[in-house]
C-alpha positions in Angstrom: 135.9 -86.4 259.2 137.8 -84.8 262.0 140.9 -84.2 259.9 139.2 -81.9 257.9 139.9 -78.0 257.7 137.0 -76.0 255.3 136.1 -73.1 255.3 132.9 -71.5 254.0 131.9 -68.1 253.8 128.0 -67.4 255.1 129.1 -63.6 255.0 131.5 -61.1 253.1 130.0 -57.6 253.4 130.5 -54.7 256.2 129.0 -52.0 257.6 125.4 -53.2 256.5 123.9 -55.6 254.2 123.4 -54.9 251.1 120.8 -57.1 249.3 120.4 -55.7 245.5 120.8 -57.7 242.5 124.3 -55.9 241.5 125.8 -57.2 244.8 124.8 -60.6 244.3 127.4 -62.2 242.6 129.7 -61.7 245.9 127.3 -61.2 248.4 125.3 -59.0 250.5 125.5 -60.6 254.0 127.7 -59.2 256.7 130.6 -60.8 258.1 130.0 -64.8 259.2 132.8 -67.5 257.9 132.5 -71.3 259.0 135.4 -72.9 260.0 135.1 -77.2 260.3 138.2 -77.9 262.1 139.2 -81.3 264.2 135.4 -82.3 264.7 135.4 -78.5 265.5 132.2 -76.1 264.2 133.3 -73.0 264.5 131.8 -69.1 263.5 134.4 -66.5 262.6 131.5 -63.3 263.8 128.0 -63.2 264.0 126.8 -60.5 260.7 123.8 -61.4 259.4 125.8 -64.7 257.7 125.1 -66.2 261.2 121.5 -66.4 260.5 122.1 -68.8 257.7 125.0 -70.9 258.9 122.2 -71.3 262.0 120.0 -73.0 259.4 122.8 -75.5 258.4 124.1 -76.2 261.6 120.1 -77.3 262.4 119.7 -79.2 258.5 123.7 -81.1 259.6 122.0 -82.3 263.0 124.9 -80.4 264.7 125.3 -80.5 268.6 127.5 -77.3 269.3 129.4 -74.4 267.9 131.8 -71.9 268.9 131.2 -68.5 268.1 134.9 -66.2 267.5 133.9 -62.3 267.7 136.2 -60.0 266.5 134.2 -57.2 268.0 130.7 -56.4 268.8 129.8 -53.4 265.9 126.8 -54.5 264.8 127.3 -55.6 261.6 129.3 -58.4 263.4 126.7 -58.9 265.9 123.5 -58.3 264.2 122.6 -62.2 263.1 123.0 -63.4 266.2 119.2 -63.3 267.5 117.6 -65.3 264.7 120.5 -67.8 264.9 117.7 -70.5 265.3 120.3 -73.1 267.0 120.6 -70.7 270.1 116.7 -71.9 270.6 117.5 -75.3 270.8 117.1 -76.7 274.4 120.6 -78.5 274.9 122.4 -77.3 271.6 125.8 -76.2 273.2 126.7 -72.6 271.9 130.3 -71.0 273.8 130.7 -67.4 273.0 134.7 -66.1 273.1 135.4 -62.3 273.0 138.6 -60.7 273.2 137.9 -56.8 272.8 136.4 -56.1 275.9 139.0 -56.3 278.3 137.7 -59.1 279.6 134.9 -57.4 281.1 137.1 -55.6 283.1 137.6 -51.4 284.0 134.1 -50.5 283.7 133.7 -52.4 280.1 130.6 -54.2 279.7 131.0 -58.5 279.1 130.0 -60.2 276.4 126.7 -61.9 277.6 125.4 -57.8 278.8 126.7 -56.6 275.1 124.7 -59.6 273.1 121.5 -59.6 275.3 121.1 -55.2 275.2 120.5 -55.4 271.3 117.8 -58.3 272.4 116.1 -55.9 274.5 112.6 -53.6 274.1 112.3 -51.3 271.9 115.2 -52.4 270.0 114.0 -56.2 269.7 110.8 -58.5 270.7 112.8 -61.7 271.9 114.9 -61.6 274.6 117.9 -63.8 274.8 116.8 -65.0 278.0 114.0 -67.2 276.0 116.9 -69.2 274.0 116.7 -72.1 275.4 120.6 -73.5 274.1 123.5 -73.9 276.7 125.5 -70.8 276.2 128.8 -70.2 277.6 130.1 -66.6 277.8 134.2 -66.4 277.6 136.2 -63.4 277.8 139.9 -63.6 277.0 142.2 -60.7 276.5 143.6 -60.1 273.1 146.9 -61.9 272.5 145.9 -65.0 274.4 146.0 -68.2 273.6 144.1 -71.3 273.7 143.1 -74.8 272.5 139.7 -76.0 271.4 138.7 -79.3 271.0 141.2 -82.0 270.7 143.9 -79.7 269.6 143.1 -77.0 267.1 145.1 -74.0 268.6 143.7 -70.8 268.3 146.0 -67.7 268.7 144.5 -64.0 268.7 146.1 -60.7 268.3 144.5 -56.8 269.1 143.7 -54.9 265.9 143.5 -51.1 265.5 139.4 -50.2 265.5 137.6 -48.0 267.7 136.3 -49.6 270.1 138.8 -52.3 269.9 138.6 -56.0 268.1 140.4 -58.9 268.0 142.4 -61.2 265.0 142.4 -65.0 264.8 144.7 -67.5 264.1 143.3 -71.3 263.6 145.8 -73.9 263.2 145.5 -77.8 262.8 147.4 -80.8 261.3 149.9 -77.9 260.5 147.5 -75.7 258.0 146.8 -72.1 259.5 144.0 -69.8 258.9 144.2 -66.2 260.0 140.8 -63.8 260.2 142.0 -60.3 260.2 138.9 -58.0 259.8 138.0 -54.4 261.3 141.3 -53.0 261.6 143.2 -50.0 260.4 146.7 -49.8 258.9 149.5 -47.2 259.0 150.9 -46.4 255.7 154.7 -46.9 256.4 154.4 -49.2 259.6 153.3 -52.5 259.0 151.0 -53.8 262.1 153.5 -55.5 264.5 150.5 -57.6 265.6 148.9 -58.5 262.5 152.4 -59.8 261.1 152.5 -62.2 264.0 149.0 -63.6 263.8 149.6 -64.2 260.0 153.4 -65.4 259.6 153.2 -67.9 256.9 149.9 -68.6 257.6 148.4 -70.5 254.8 145.2 -68.1 254.5 145.0 -65.2 255.3 141.0 -63.1 255.7 141.9 -59.9 255.8 140.0 -56.2 255.6 140.2 -54.7 251.9 137.3 -52.4 252.8 138.4 -49.5 251.0 141.0 -48.8 247.9 143.7 -46.6 248.4 141.8 -43.4 247.2 138.9 -44.3 249.4 140.4 -44.6 252.6 142.0 -41.2 252.4 138.8 -39.8 253.6 137.9 -42.4 256.1 140.8 -42.1 258.3 139.5 -42.9 261.9 137.6 -45.6 260.8 139.2 -48.7 261.2 139.6 -50.4 257.7 141.9 -51.2 255.8 142.6 -51.4 252.0 143.4 -54.5 249.8 146.9 -53.2 248.6 147.8 -53.1 252.3 146.6 -57.0 252.7 149.3 -57.7 249.7 151.9 -56.2 251.4 151.6 -57.9 254.3 151.4 -61.4 252.6 155.1 -60.2 251.5 156.5 -59.4 254.7 154.6 -62.4 256.0 155.6 -64.5 253.2 151.8 -66.0 253.8 149.8 -68.1 251.5 146.8 -67.3 249.8 144.6 -63.7 250.6 141.3 -63.2 250.3 139.9 -59.9 250.8 136.9 -59.6 252.9 134.7 -57.4 254.2 133.5 -55.6 251.5 132.4 -51.9 251.3 128.8 -51.8 250.6 129.2 -49.7 247.4 131.6 -52.0 245.3 129.1 -53.7 243.7 130.1 -56.9 241.3 131.9 -54.8 238.3 133.9 -53.3 241.5 134.9 -55.7 243.3 136.1 -57.8 239.9 138.3 -55.1 239.1 139.1 -55.0 242.9 140.1 -58.8 243.0 141.9 -58.3 239.8 143.9 -55.1 240.6 145.4 -57.1 243.5 145.8 -60.1 241.8 148.4 -58.6 239.3 150.5 -57.7 242.5 149.8 -61.0 245.0 148.3 -63.8 242.2 147.4 -66.3 244.7 144.6 -63.5 245.6 140.7 -63.6 245.5 137.8 -61.8 247.0 135.6 -63.4 249.2 132.3 -64.8 247.7 129.4 -66.0 249.9 128.4 -69.5 249.5 132.0 -70.6 249.4 134.2 -73.0 250.6 137.6 -74.6 250.1 139.6 -76.6 252.4 143.1 -76.9 253.8 143.1 -80.2 254.4 
């Protein structure tokens, strides 16, 4: 149905896949979130969960999809070479990224970045073997654009090494913000993030570290669940979803973090691979 606005998590982990049994309750695949809205199939990032989404798209008989990339560090793109629809002639795949400054000022464009990881000696199957109709779109973080019939997308720059972009998807007066791979500054709420999540119904937020852990991880480009709760209050947003789980956080640790966050912001859950919910 064109009016639906559903969200499904195909990958919730950060940095590296975690296939251990102790991580399966929350999931071991890296970042990939699917948004079905206004007749559009949108993927947020192409971590290893992107492979699973591709299989589902083929099962559903989907003919096209849009990929919004936060950035191109490996854990957000290493599912791309395994995205089966990209090898299907006639499938339409549009890839949008905002962290490469539009391919200007000496930065590689998004096609080049994605193709390099598929070149010898890194990978045996080059991008040129993909038979889909692929379009690569460079935007500048901060731009707004429309997908399909009335799906509004707003972007914002994030504080991450080599740059990253956050997105807000709005449709039928409902909104979802995707803010991952961003580092906060204590006592200085990020105005770019606040604008992106202002009164959003759902906020998926980079909650990689605890307050204790981030002390030793400054400059790595990530945030905490506690900062997420602070931003939710300032932005008067709705539901907080903790995301980009640290590889060393097993299911027991994740459940404890979720409970701590809920004690401060009750409308909080930690993202679990395979879960789905609807905004409309």
